[in-house]
mmCIF file of the N, C-alpha and C atoms, coordinates in Angstrom:
data_MODEL
# 
_entry.id   MODEL 
# 
loop_
_atom_site.group_PDB 
_atom_site.id 
_atom_site.type_symbol 
_atom_site.label_atom_id 
_atom_site.label_alt_id 
_atom_site.label_comp_id 
_atom_site.label_asym_id 
_atom_site.label_entity_id 
_atom_site.label_seq_id 
_atom_site.pdbx_PDB_ins_code 
_atom_site.Cartn_x 
_atom_site.Cartn_y 
_atom_site.Cartn_z 
_atom_site.occupancy 
_atom_site.B_iso_or_equiv 
_atom_site.pdbx_formal_charge 
_atom_site.auth_seq_id 
_atom_site.auth_comp_id 
_atom_site.auth_asym_id 
_atom_site.auth_atom_id 
_atom_site.pdbx_PDB_model_num 
ATOM 1   N N  . MET A 1 1  ? 156.369 -10.969 43.942 1.00 0.00 ? 1  MET A N  1 
ATOM 2   C CA . MET A 1 1  ? 155.460 -11.012 45.070 1.00 0.00 ? 1  MET A CA 1 
ATOM 3   C C  . MET A 1 1  ? 154.024 -10.439 44.685 1.00 0.00 ? 1  MET A C  1 
ATOM 4   N N  . ALA A 1 2  ? 154.089 -9.290  44.135 1.00 0.00 ? 2  ALA A N  1 
ATOM 5   C CA . ALA A 1 2  ? 152.707 -8.676  43.684 1.00 0.00 ? 2  ALA A CA 1 
ATOM 6   C C  . ALA A 1 2  ? 151.989 -9.641  42.665 1.00 0.00 ? 2  ALA A C  1 
ATOM 7   N N  . ALA A 1 3  ? 152.786 -10.156 41.780 1.00 0.00 ? 3  ALA A N  1 
ATOM 8   C CA . ALA A 1 3  ? 152.198 -11.134 40.724 1.00 0.00 ? 3  ALA A CA 1 
ATOM 9   C C  . ALA A 1 3  ? 151.621 -12.344 41.376 1.00 0.00 ? 3  ALA A C  1 
ATOM 10  N N  . ALA A 1 4  ? 152.319 -12.772 42.318 1.00 0.00 ? 4  ALA A N  1 
ATOM 11  C CA . ALA A 1 4  ? 151.806 -13.927 43.126 1.00 0.00 ? 4  ALA A CA 1 
ATOM 12  C C  . ALA A 1 4  ? 150.489 -13.678 43.883 1.00 0.00 ? 4  ALA A C  1 
ATOM 13  N N  . ALA A 1 5  ? 150.415 -12.583 44.532 1.00 0.00 ? 5  ALA A N  1 
ATOM 14  C CA . ALA A 1 5  ? 149.321 -12.205 45.184 1.00 0.00 ? 5  ALA A CA 1 
ATOM 15  C C  . ALA A 1 5  ? 148.080 -11.947 44.323 1.00 0.00 ? 5  ALA A C  1 
ATOM 16  N N  . ALA A 1 6  ? 148.351 -11.244 43.156 1.00 0.00 ? 6  ALA A N  1 
ATOM 17  C CA . ALA A 1 6  ? 147.310 -11.046 42.184 1.00 0.00 ? 6  ALA A CA 1 
ATOM 18  C C  . ALA A 1 6  ? 146.782 -12.444 41.654 1.00 0.00 ? 6  ALA A C  1 
ATOM 19  N N  . SER A 1 7  ? 147.684 -13.359 41.393 1.00 0.00 ? 7  SER A N  1 
ATOM 20  C CA . SER A 1 7  ? 147.260 -14.657 40.870 1.00 0.00 ? 7  SER A CA 1 
ATOM 21  C C  . SER A 1 7  ? 146.457 -15.371 41.891 1.00 0.00 ? 7  SER A C  1 
ATOM 22  N N  . ARG A 1 8  ? 146.589 -15.175 43.109 1.00 0.00 ? 8  ARG A N  1 
ATOM 23  C CA . ARG A 1 8  ? 145.811 -15.840 44.165 1.00 0.00 ? 8  ARG A CA 1 
ATOM 24  C C  . ARG A 1 8  ? 144.480 -15.115 44.319 1.00 0.00 ? 8  ARG A C  1 
ATOM 25  N N  . GLY A 1 9  ? 144.188 -14.001 43.578 1.00 0.00 ? 9  GLY A N  1 
ATOM 26  C CA . GLY A 1 9  ? 143.003 -13.301 43.700 1.00 0.00 ? 9  GLY A CA 1 
ATOM 27  C C  . GLY A 1 9  ? 142.961 -12.223 44.834 1.00 0.00 ? 9  GLY A C  1 
ATOM 28  N N  . LEU A 1 10 ? 144.113 -11.914 45.452 1.00 0.00 ? 10 LEU A N  1 
ATOM 29  C CA . LEU A 1 10 ? 144.234 -11.107 46.515 1.00 0.00 ? 10 LEU A CA 1 
ATOM 30  C C  . LEU A 1 10 ? 144.383 -9.565  45.943 1.00 0.00 ? 10 LEU A C  1 
ATOM 31  N N  . GLY A 1 11 ? 145.045 -9.497  44.856 1.00 0.00 ? 11 GLY A N  1 
ATOM 32  C CA . GLY A 1 11 ? 145.294 -8.066  44.294 1.00 0.00 ? 11 GLY A CA 1 
ATOM 33  C C  . GLY A 1 11 ? 146.192 -7.284  45.100 1.00 0.00 ? 11 GLY A C  1 
ATOM 34  N N  . VAL A 1 12 ? 146.807 -6.347  44.516 1.00 0.00 ? 12 VAL A N  1 
ATOM 35  C CA . VAL A 1 12 ? 147.664 -5.390  45.214 1.00 0.00 ? 12 VAL A CA 1 
ATOM 36  C C  . VAL A 1 12 ? 147.251 -3.978  44.798 1.00 0.00 ? 12 VAL A C  1 
ATOM 37  N N  . LYS A 1 13 ? 147.020 -3.151  45.767 1.00 0.00 ? 13 LYS A N  1 
ATOM 38  C CA . LYS A 1 13 ? 146.434 -1.888  45.528 1.00 0.00 ? 13 LYS A CA 1 
ATOM 39  C C  . LYS A 1 13 ? 147.239 -0.847  46.377 1.00 0.00 ? 13 LYS A C  1 
ATOM 40  N N  . LEU A 1 14 ? 147.831 0.104   45.711 1.00 0.00 ? 14 LEU A N  1 
ATOM 41  C CA . LEU A 1 14 ? 148.486 1.121   46.351 1.00 0.00 ? 14 LEU A CA 1 
ATOM 42  C C  . LEU A 1 14 ? 147.509 2.193   46.801 1.00 0.00 ? 14 LEU A C  1 
ATOM 43  N N  . ALA A 1 15 ? 146.856 2.149   47.955 1.00 0.00 ? 15 ALA A N  1 
ATOM 44  C CA . ALA A 1 15 ? 145.861 3.111   48.342 1.00 0.00 ? 15 ALA A CA 1 
ATOM 45  C C  . ALA A 1 15 ? 146.519 4.344   48.883 1.00 0.00 ? 15 ALA A C  1 
ATOM 46  N N  . LEU A 1 16 ? 145.983 5.471   48.507 1.00 0.00 ? 16 LEU A N  1 
ATOM 47  C CA . LEU A 1 16 ? 146.494 6.724   48.992 1.00 0.00 ? 16 LEU A CA 1 
ATOM 48  C C  . LEU A 1 16 ? 146.026 6.925   50.493 1.00 0.00 ? 16 LEU A C  1 
ATOM 49  N N  . ARG A 1 17 ? 147.033 7.170   51.291 1.00 0.00 ? 17 ARG A N  1 
ATOM 50  C CA . ARG A 1 17 ? 146.750 7.181   52.780 1.00 0.00 ? 17 ARG A CA 1 
ATOM 51  C C  . ARG A 1 17 ? 146.841 8.651   53.354 1.00 0.00 ? 17 ARG A C  1 
ATOM 52  N N  . GLU A 1 18 ? 147.518 9.661   52.621 1.00 0.00 ? 18 GLU A N  1 
ATOM 53  C CA . GLU A 1 18 ? 147.665 10.973  53.211 1.00 0.00 ? 18 GLU A CA 1 
ATOM 54  C C  . GLU A 1 18 ? 148.146 11.878  51.978 1.00 0.00 ? 18 GLU A C  1 
ATOM 55  N N  . ILE A 1 19 ? 147.791 13.180  52.072 1.00 0.00 ? 19 ILE A N  1 
ATOM 56  C CA . ILE A 1 19 ? 148.259 14.169  51.232 1.00 0.00 ? 19 ILE A CA 1 
ATOM 57  C C  . ILE A 1 19 ? 148.790 15.227  52.130 1.00 0.00 ? 19 ILE A C  1 
ATOM 58  N N  . ARG A 1 20 ? 150.042 15.782  51.966 1.00 0.00 ? 20 ARG A N  1 
ATOM 59  C CA . ARG A 1 20 ? 150.578 16.906  52.657 1.00 0.00 ? 20 ARG A CA 1 
ATOM 60  C C  . ARG A 1 20 ? 150.999 17.997  51.630 1.00 0.00 ? 20 ARG A C  1 
ATOM 61  N N  . ILE A 1 21 ? 150.629 19.127  51.875 1.00 0.00 ? 21 ILE A N  1 
ATOM 62  C CA . ILE A 1 21 ? 151.003 20.295  51.072 1.00 0.00 ? 21 ILE A CA 1 
ATOM 63  C C  . ILE A 1 21 ? 151.597 21.387  51.866 1.00 0.00 ? 21 ILE A C  1 
ATOM 64  N N  . HIS A 1 22 ? 152.708 21.822  51.359 1.00 0.00 ? 22 HIS A N  1 
ATOM 65  C CA . HIS A 1 22 ? 153.419 22.909  52.029 1.00 0.00 ? 22 HIS A CA 1 
ATOM 66  C C  . HIS A 1 22 ? 153.380 24.146  51.069 1.00 0.00 ? 22 HIS A C  1 
ATOM 67  N N  . LEU A 1 23 ? 153.155 25.259  51.490 1.00 0.00 ? 23 LEU A N  1 
ATOM 68  C CA . LEU A 1 23 ? 153.068 26.490  50.626 1.00 0.00 ? 23 LEU A CA 1 
ATOM 69  C C  . LEU A 1 23 ? 153.399 27.798  51.458 1.00 0.00 ? 23 LEU A C  1 
ATOM 70  N N  . CYS A 1 24 ? 153.606 28.774  50.779 1.00 0.00 ? 24 CYS A N  1 
ATOM 71  C CA . CYS A 1 24 ? 153.851 30.111  51.343 1.00 0.00 ? 24 CYS A CA 1 
ATOM 72  C C  . CYS A 1 24 ? 152.565 30.837  51.257 1.00 0.00 ? 24 CYS A C  1 
ATOM 73  N N  . GLN A 1 25 ? 152.250 31.643  52.319 1.00 0.00 ? 25 GLN A N  1 
ATOM 74  C CA . GLN A 1 25 ? 151.024 32.427  52.262 1.00 0.00 ? 25 GLN A CA 1 
ATOM 75  C C  . GLN A 1 25 ? 151.019 33.578  51.345 1.00 0.00 ? 25 GLN A C  1 
ATOM 76  N N  . ARG A 1 26 ? 152.215 34.114  50.967 1.00 0.00 ? 26 ARG A N  1 
ATOM 77  C CA . ARG A 1 26 ? 152.300 35.323  50.211 1.00 0.00 ? 26 ARG A CA 1 
ATOM 78  C C  . ARG A 1 26 ? 153.054 35.186  48.835 1.00 0.00 ? 26 ARG A C  1 
ATOM 79  N N  . SER A 1 27 ? 153.962 34.280  48.697 1.00 0.00 ? 27 SER A N  1 
ATOM 80  C CA . SER A 1 27 ? 154.849 34.236  47.518 1.00 0.00 ? 27 SER A CA 1 
ATOM 81  C C  . SER A 1 27 ? 154.068 33.884  46.216 1.00 0.00 ? 27 SER A C  1 
ATOM 82  N N  . PRO A 1 28 ? 154.483 34.592  45.118 1.00 0.00 ? 28 PRO A N  1 
ATOM 83  C CA . PRO A 1 28 ? 153.777 34.252  43.858 1.00 0.00 ? 28 PRO A CA 1 
ATOM 84  C C  . PRO A 1 28 ? 153.999 32.870  43.483 1.00 0.00 ? 28 PRO A C  1 
ATOM 85  N N  . GLY A 1 29 ? 155.075 32.243  43.865 1.00 0.00 ? 29 GLY A N  1 
ATOM 86  C CA . GLY A 1 29 ? 155.380 30.749  43.462 1.00 0.00 ? 29 GLY A CA 1 
ATOM 87  C C  . GLY A 1 29 ? 154.313 29.823  44.008 1.00 0.00 ? 29 GLY A C  1 
ATOM 88  N N  . SER A 1 30 ? 153.672 30.170  45.208 1.00 0.00 ? 30 SER A N  1 
ATOM 89  C CA . SER A 1 30 ? 152.597 29.378  45.756 1.00 0.00 ? 30 SER A CA 1 
ATOM 90  C C  . SER A 1 30 ? 151.246 29.736  45.319 1.00 0.00 ? 30 SER A C  1 
ATOM 91  N N  . GLN A 1 31 ? 151.092 30.721  44.435 1.00 0.00 ? 31 GLN A N  1 
ATOM 92  C CA . GLN A 1 31 ? 149.656 31.223  44.018 1.00 0.00 ? 31 GLN A CA 1 
ATOM 93  C C  . GLN A 1 31 ? 148.734 30.141  43.517 1.00 0.00 ? 31 GLN A C  1 
ATOM 94  N N  . GLY A 1 32 ? 149.417 29.264  42.610 1.00 0.00 ? 32 GLY A N  1 
ATOM 95  C CA . GLY A 1 32 ? 148.517 28.243  42.055 1.00 0.00 ? 32 GLY A CA 1 
ATOM 96  C C  . GLY A 1 32 ? 148.115 27.188  43.130 1.00 0.00 ? 32 GLY A C  1 
ATOM 97  N N  . VAL A 1 33 ? 148.877 26.957  44.068 1.00 0.00 ? 33 VAL A N  1 
ATOM 98  C CA . VAL A 1 33 ? 148.608 25.995  45.193 1.00 0.00 ? 33 VAL A CA 1 
ATOM 99  C C  . VAL A 1 33 ? 147.455 26.719  45.996 1.00 0.00 ? 33 VAL A C  1 
ATOM 100 N N  . ARG A 1 34 ? 147.538 27.910  46.352 1.00 0.00 ? 34 ARG A N  1 
ATOM 101 C CA . ARG A 1 34 ? 146.584 28.653  47.075 1.00 0.00 ? 34 ARG A CA 1 
ATOM 102 C C  . ARG A 1 34 ? 145.242 28.589  46.351 1.00 0.00 ? 34 ARG A C  1 
ATOM 103 N N  . ASP A 1 35 ? 145.301 28.896  45.036 1.00 0.00 ? 35 ASP A N  1 
ATOM 104 C CA . ASP A 1 35 ? 144.115 28.892  44.206 1.00 0.00 ? 35 ASP A CA 1 
ATOM 105 C C  . ASP A 1 35 ? 143.471 27.525  44.189 1.00 0.00 ? 35 ASP A C  1 
ATOM 106 N N  . PHE A 1 36 ? 144.311 26.509  44.041 1.00 0.00 ? 36 PHE A N  1 
ATOM 107 C CA . PHE A 1 36 ? 143.731 25.100  44.098 1.00 0.00 ? 36 PHE A CA 1 
ATOM 108 C C  . PHE A 1 36 ? 142.999 24.739  45.415 1.00 0.00 ? 36 PHE A C  1 
ATOM 109 N N  . ILE A 1 37 ? 143.721 25.188  46.597 1.00 0.00 ? 37 ILE A N  1 
ATOM 110 C CA . ILE A 1 37 ? 143.097 24.874  47.814 1.00 0.00 ? 37 ILE A CA 1 
ATOM 111 C C  . ILE A 1 37 ? 141.844 25.647  47.963 1.00 0.00 ? 37 ILE A C  1 
ATOM 112 N N  . GLU A 1 38 ? 141.809 26.863  47.595 1.00 0.00 ? 38 GLU A N  1 
ATOM 113 C CA . GLU A 1 38 ? 140.624 27.724  47.698 1.00 0.00 ? 38 GLU A CA 1 
ATOM 114 C C  . GLU A 1 38 ? 139.429 27.183  46.855 1.00 0.00 ? 38 GLU A C  1 
ATOM 115 N N  . LYS A 1 39 ? 139.675 26.692  45.649 1.00 0.00 ? 39 LYS A N  1 
ATOM 116 C CA . LYS A 1 39 ? 138.689 26.225  44.774 1.00 0.00 ? 39 LYS A CA 1 
ATOM 117 C C  . LYS A 1 39 ? 138.269 24.816  44.883 1.00 0.00 ? 39 LYS A C  1 
ATOM 118 N N  . ARG A 1 40 ? 139.235 23.894  45.271 1.00 0.00 ? 40 ARG A N  1 
ATOM 119 C CA . ARG A 1 40 ? 139.027 22.416  45.191 1.00 0.00 ? 40 ARG A CA 1 
ATOM 120 C C  . ARG A 1 40 ? 139.050 21.729  46.525 1.00 0.00 ? 40 ARG A C  1 
ATOM 121 N N  . TYR A 1 41 ? 139.564 22.254  47.578 1.00 0.00 ? 41 TYR A N  1 
ATOM 122 C CA . TYR A 1 41 ? 139.655 21.607  48.823 1.00 0.00 ? 41 TYR A CA 1 
ATOM 123 C C  . TYR A 1 41 ? 138.341 20.921  49.255 1.00 0.00 ? 41 TYR A C  1 
ATOM 124 N N  . VAL A 1 42 ? 137.232 21.798  49.366 1.00 0.00 ? 42 VAL A N  1 
ATOM 125 C CA . VAL A 1 42 ? 136.050 21.298  49.913 1.00 0.00 ? 42 VAL A CA 1 
ATOM 126 C C  . VAL A 1 42 ? 135.584 20.106  48.955 1.00 0.00 ? 42 VAL A C  1 
ATOM 127 N N  . GLU A 1 43 ? 135.613 20.188  47.704 1.00 0.00 ? 43 GLU A N  1 
ATOM 128 C CA . GLU A 1 43 ? 135.197 19.173  46.819 1.00 0.00 ? 43 GLU A CA 1 
ATOM 129 C C  . GLU A 1 43 ? 136.070 17.937  46.979 1.00 0.00 ? 43 GLU A C  1 
ATOM 130 N N  . LEU A 1 44 ? 137.371 18.102  47.138 1.00 0.00 ? 44 LEU A N  1 
ATOM 131 C CA . LEU A 1 44 ? 138.268 16.997  47.384 1.00 0.00 ? 44 LEU A CA 1 
ATOM 132 C C  . LEU A 1 44 ? 137.949 16.307  48.621 1.00 0.00 ? 44 LEU A C  1 
ATOM 133 N N  . LYS A 1 45 ? 137.735 17.017  49.700 1.00 0.00 ? 45 LYS A N  1 
ATOM 134 C CA . LYS A 1 45 ? 137.523 16.499  51.058 1.00 0.00 ? 45 LYS A CA 1 
ATOM 135 C C  . LYS A 1 45 ? 136.072 15.742  51.064 1.00 0.00 ? 45 LYS A C  1 
ATOM 136 N N  . LYS A 1 46 ? 135.116 16.348  50.449 1.00 0.00 ? 46 LYS A N  1 
ATOM 137 C CA . LYS A 1 46 ? 133.766 15.652  50.461 1.00 0.00 ? 46 LYS A CA 1 
ATOM 138 C C  . LYS A 1 46 ? 133.824 14.357  49.669 1.00 0.00 ? 46 LYS A C  1 
ATOM 139 N N  . ALA A 1 47 ? 134.701 14.250  48.608 1.00 0.00 ? 47 ALA A N  1 
ATOM 140 C CA . ALA A 1 47 ? 134.848 12.983  47.905 1.00 0.00 ? 47 ALA A CA 1 
ATOM 141 C C  . ALA A 1 47 ? 135.682 11.952  48.642 1.00 0.00 ? 47 ALA A C  1 
ATOM 142 N N  . ASN A 1 48 ? 136.575 12.438  49.593 1.00 0.00 ? 48 ASN A N  1 
ATOM 143 C CA . ASN A 1 48 ? 137.445 11.580  50.319 1.00 0.00 ? 48 ASN A CA 1 
ATOM 144 C C  . ASN A 1 48 ? 137.432 11.946  51.817 1.00 0.00 ? 48 ASN A C  1 
ATOM 145 N N  . PRO A 1 49 ? 136.371 11.711  52.351 1.00 0.00 ? 49 PRO A N  1 
ATOM 146 C CA . PRO A 1 49 ? 136.293 12.235  53.815 1.00 0.00 ? 49 PRO A CA 1 
ATOM 147 C C  . PRO A 1 49 ? 137.202 11.554  54.863 1.00 0.00 ? 49 PRO A C  1 
ATOM 148 N N  . ASP A 1 50 ? 137.633 10.422  54.528 1.00 0.00 ? 50 ASP A N  1 
ATOM 149 C CA . ASP A 1 50 ? 138.697 9.708   55.428 1.00 0.00 ? 50 ASP A CA 1 
ATOM 150 C C  . ASP A 1 50 ? 140.000 9.937   55.061 1.00 0.00 ? 50 ASP A C  1 
ATOM 151 N N  . LEU A 1 51 ? 140.403 10.637  54.005 1.00 0.00 ? 51 LEU A N  1 
ATOM 152 C CA . LEU A 1 51 ? 141.717 10.918  53.550 1.00 0.00 ? 51 LEU A CA 1 
ATOM 153 C C  . LEU A 1 51 ? 142.241 12.175  54.337 1.00 0.00 ? 51 LEU A C  1 
ATOM 154 N N  . PRO A 1 52 ? 143.269 12.003  55.093 1.00 0.00 ? 52 PRO A N  1 
ATOM 155 C CA . PRO A 1 52 ? 143.873 13.182  55.697 1.00 0.00 ? 52 PRO A CA 1 
ATOM 156 C C  . PRO A 1 52 ? 144.602 14.098  54.750 1.00 0.00 ? 52 PRO A C  1 
ATOM 157 N N  . ILE A 1 53 ? 144.183 15.436  54.611 1.00 0.00 ? 53 ILE A N  1 
ATOM 158 C CA . ILE A 1 53 ? 144.775 16.428  53.691 1.00 0.00 ? 53 ILE A CA 1 
ATOM 159 C C  . ILE A 1 53 ? 145.399 17.369  54.754 1.00 0.00 ? 53 ILE A C  1 
ATOM 160 N N  . LEU A 1 54 ? 146.726 17.432  54.862 1.00 0.00 ? 54 LEU A N  1 
ATOM 161 C CA . LEU A 1 54 ? 147.456 18.322  55.691 1.00 0.00 ? 54 LEU A CA 1 
ATOM 162 C C  . LEU A 1 54 ? 147.992 19.524  54.899 1.00 0.00 ? 54 LEU A C  1 
ATOM 163 N N  . ILE A 1 55 ? 147.627 20.647  55.310 1.00 0.00 ? 55 ILE A N  1 
ATOM 164 C CA . ILE A 1 55 ? 148.093 21.940  54.665 1.00 0.00 ? 55 ILE A CA 1 
ATOM 165 C C  . ILE A 1 55 ? 148.944 22.716  55.637 1.00 0.00 ? 55 ILE A C  1 
ATOM 166 N N  . ARG A 1 56 ? 150.194 23.008  55.238 1.00 0.00 ? 56 ARG A N  1 
ATOM 167 C CA . ARG A 1 56 ? 151.168 23.767  56.016 1.00 0.00 ? 56 ARG A CA 1 
ATOM 168 C C  . ARG A 1 56 ? 151.531 24.986  55.331 1.00 0.00 ? 56 ARG A C  1 
ATOM 169 N N  . GLU A 1 57 ? 151.228 26.129  55.977 1.00 0.00 ? 57 GLU A N  1 
ATOM 170 C CA . GLU A 1 57 ? 151.698 27.424  55.399 1.00 0.00 ? 57 GLU A CA 1 
ATOM 171 C C  . GLU A 1 57 ? 152.872 27.912  56.226 1.00 0.00 ? 57 GLU A C  1 
ATOM 172 N N  . CYS A 1 58 ? 153.913 28.109  55.423 1.00 0.00 ? 58 CYS A N  1 
ATOM 173 C CA . CYS A 1 58 ? 155.234 28.555  56.031 1.00 0.00 ? 58 CYS A CA 1 
ATOM 174 C C  . CYS A 1 58 ? 155.813 29.683  55.265 1.00 0.00 ? 58 CYS A C  1 
ATOM 175 N N  . SER A 1 59 ? 156.410 30.648  55.794 1.00 0.00 ? 59 SER A N  1 
ATOM 176 C CA . SER A 1 59 ? 156.994 31.734  55.098 1.00 0.00 ? 59 SER A CA 1 
ATOM 177 C C  . SER A 1 59 ? 158.189 31.343  54.199 1.00 0.00 ? 59 SER A C  1 
ATOM 178 N N  . ASP A 1 60 ? 158.166 31.764  53.046 1.00 0.00 ? 60 ASP A N  1 
ATOM 179 C CA . ASP A 1 60 ? 159.288 31.671  52.098 1.00 0.00 ? 60 ASP A CA 1 
ATOM 180 C C  . ASP A 1 60 ? 159.631 30.222  51.735 1.00 0.00 ? 60 ASP A C  1 
ATOM 181 N N  . VAL A 1 61 ? 158.770 29.423  51.630 1.00 0.00 ? 61 VAL A N  1 
ATOM 182 C CA . VAL A 1 61 ? 158.897 27.990  51.211 1.00 0.00 ? 61 VAL A CA 1 
ATOM 183 C C  . VAL A 1 61 ? 158.421 27.811  49.795 1.00 0.00 ? 61 VAL A C  1 
ATOM 184 N N  . HIS A 1 62 ? 159.016 26.935  49.054 1.00 0.00 ? 62 HIS A N  1 
ATOM 185 C CA . HIS A 1 62 ? 158.596 26.549  47.723 1.00 0.00 ? 62 HIS A CA 1 
ATOM 186 C C  . HIS A 1 62 ? 157.399 25.570  47.923 1.00 0.00 ? 62 HIS A C  1 
ATOM 187 N N  . PRO A 1 63 ? 156.427 25.615  47.045 1.00 0.00 ? 63 PRO A N  1 
ATOM 188 C CA . PRO A 1 63 ? 155.287 24.731  47.249 1.00 0.00 ? 63 PRO A CA 1 
ATOM 189 C C  . PRO A 1 63 ? 155.700 23.274  46.899 1.00 0.00 ? 63 PRO A C  1 
ATOM 190 N N  . LYS A 1 64 ? 155.289 22.296  47.798 1.00 0.00 ? 64 LYS A N  1 
ATOM 191 C CA . LYS A 1 64 ? 155.450 20.945  47.650 1.00 0.00 ? 64 LYS A CA 1 
ATOM 192 C C  . LYS A 1 64 ? 154.267 20.102  48.093 1.00 0.00 ? 64 LYS A C  1 
ATOM 193 N N  . LEU A 1 65 ? 154.101 19.019  47.438 1.00 0.00 ? 65 LEU A N  1 
ATOM 194 C CA . LEU A 1 65 ? 153.022 18.143  47.771 1.00 0.00 ? 65 LEU A CA 1 
ATOM 195 C C  . LEU A 1 65 ? 153.693 16.672  47.953 1.00 0.00 ? 65 LEU A C  1 
ATOM 196 N N  . TRP A 1 66 ? 153.283 16.047  49.114 1.00 0.00 ? 66 TRP A N  1 
ATOM 197 C CA . TRP A 1 66 ? 153.768 14.681  49.300 1.00 0.00 ? 66 TRP A CA 1 
ATOM 198 C C  . TRP A 1 66 ? 152.557 13.818  49.314 1.00 0.00 ? 66 TRP A C  1 
ATOM 199 N N  . ALA A 1 67 ? 152.571 12.707  48.738 1.00 0.00 ? 67 ALA A N  1 
ATOM 200 C CA . ALA A 1 67 ? 151.448 11.585  48.724 1.00 0.00 ? 67 ALA A CA 1 
ATOM 201 C C  . ALA A 1 67 ? 152.071 10.519  49.447 1.00 0.00 ? 67 ALA A C  1 
ATOM 202 N N  . ARG A 1 68 ? 151.379 10.033  50.486 1.00 0.00 ? 68 ARG A N  1 
ATOM 203 C CA . ARG A 1 68 ? 151.766 8.768   51.161 1.00 0.00 ? 68 ARG A CA 1 
ATOM 204 C C  . ARG A 1 68 ? 150.868 7.687   50.930 1.00 0.00 ? 68 ARG A C  1 
ATOM 205 N N  . TYR A 1 69 ? 151.319 6.532   50.483 1.00 0.00 ? 69 TYR A N  1 
ATOM 206 C CA . TYR A 1 69 ? 150.510 5.397   50.097 1.00 0.00 ? 69 TYR A CA 1 
ATOM 207 C C  . TYR A 1 69 ? 150.654 4.289   51.033 1.00 0.00 ? 69 TYR A C  1 
ATOM 208 N N  . ALA A 1 70 ? 149.875 3.278   50.912 1.00 0.00 ? 70 ALA A N  1 
ATOM 209 C CA . ALA A 1 70 ? 149.976 2.108   51.794 1.00 0.00 ? 70 ALA A CA 1 
ATOM 210 C C  . ALA A 1 70 ? 151.288 1.523   51.677 1.00 0.00 ? 70 ALA A C  1 
ATOM 211 N N  . TYR A 1 71 ? 151.799 0.739   52.606 1.00 0.00 ? 71 TYR A N  1 
ATOM 212 C CA . TYR A 1 71 ? 153.031 0.147   52.674 1.00 0.00 ? 71 TYR A CA 1 
ATOM 213 C C  . TYR A 1 71 ? 154.194 1.119   52.754 1.00 0.00 ? 71 TYR A C  1 
ATOM 214 N N  . THR A 1 72 ? 153.895 2.248   53.319 1.00 0.00 ? 72 THR A N  1 
ATOM 215 C CA . THR A 1 72 ? 154.876 3.345   53.604 1.00 0.00 ? 72 THR A CA 1 
ATOM 216 C C  . THR A 1 72 ? 155.515 3.970   52.309 1.00 0.00 ? 72 THR A C  1 
ATOM 217 N N  . VAL A 1 73 ? 154.989 3.727   51.172 1.00 0.00 ? 73 VAL A N  1 
ATOM 218 C CA . VAL A 1 73 ? 155.533 4.343   49.972 1.00 0.00 ? 73 VAL A CA 1 
ATOM 219 C C  . VAL A 1 73 ? 155.165 5.847   49.993 1.00 0.00 ? 73 VAL A C  1 
ATOM 220 N N  . GLN A 1 74 ? 156.095 6.721   49.912 1.00 0.00 ? 74 GLN A N  1 
ATOM 221 C CA . GLN A 1 74 ? 155.883 8.171   49.869 1.00 0.00 ? 74 GLN A CA 1 
ATOM 222 C C  . GLN A 1 74 ? 156.561 8.788   48.668 1.00 0.00 ? 74 GLN A C  1 
ATOM 223 N N  . LYS A 1 75 ? 155.822 9.668   47.928 1.00 0.00 ? 75 LYS A N  1 
ATOM 224 C CA . LYS A 1 75 ? 156.292 10.388  46.807 1.00 0.00 ? 75 LYS A CA 1 
ATOM 225 C C  . LYS A 1 75 ? 156.154 11.907  46.992 1.00 0.00 ? 75 LYS A C  1 
ATOM 226 N N  . LYS A 1 76 ? 157.165 12.600  46.491 1.00 0.00 ? 76 LYS A N  1 
ATOM 227 C CA . LYS A 1 76 ? 157.078 14.022  46.629 1.00 0.00 ? 76 LYS A CA 1 
ATOM 228 C C  . LYS A 1 76 ? 156.876 14.649  45.249 1.00 0.00 ? 76 LYS A C  1 
ATOM 229 N N  . TYR A 1 77 ? 155.958 15.554  45.095 1.00 0.00 ? 77 TYR A N  1 
ATOM 230 C CA . TYR A 1 77 ? 155.602 16.205  43.740 1.00 0.00 ? 77 TYR A CA 1 
ATOM 231 C C  . TYR A 1 77 ? 155.795 17.709  43.930 1.00 0.00 ? 77 TYR A C  1 
ATOM 232 N N  . LEU A 1 78 ? 155.934 18.358  42.900 1.00 0.00 ? 78 LEU A N  1 
ATOM 233 C CA . LEU A 1 78 ? 156.088 19.745  42.666 1.00 0.00 ? 78 LEU A CA 1 
ATOM 234 C C  . LEU A 1 78 ? 157.518 20.145  42.751 1.00 0.00 ? 78 LEU A C  1 
# 
C-alpha cells in the first residue's frame, strides 16, 4: 500500500503528532530526563510550536517517553 501511494506521487510520511514524557521529580533514575527538559525543552518547543509535548511528573515512576505518529502508530522509548 505504501509503495503504491509513493508510486502515485503521494508519498507516505509518518509525522510525529505528540510526545509524552513520564518522570519522577526526585529519583536519580529520572535525573537525565529532568536535565534534558531543563536544557532543551524551550529549544524543542520553539522549533516545533504545533507539536504537543506532554510532561507528567509522578512519584516513584521510571522515566518513559512515548511518541505518537500519524495513523495512530505509538512507540514507547526508555
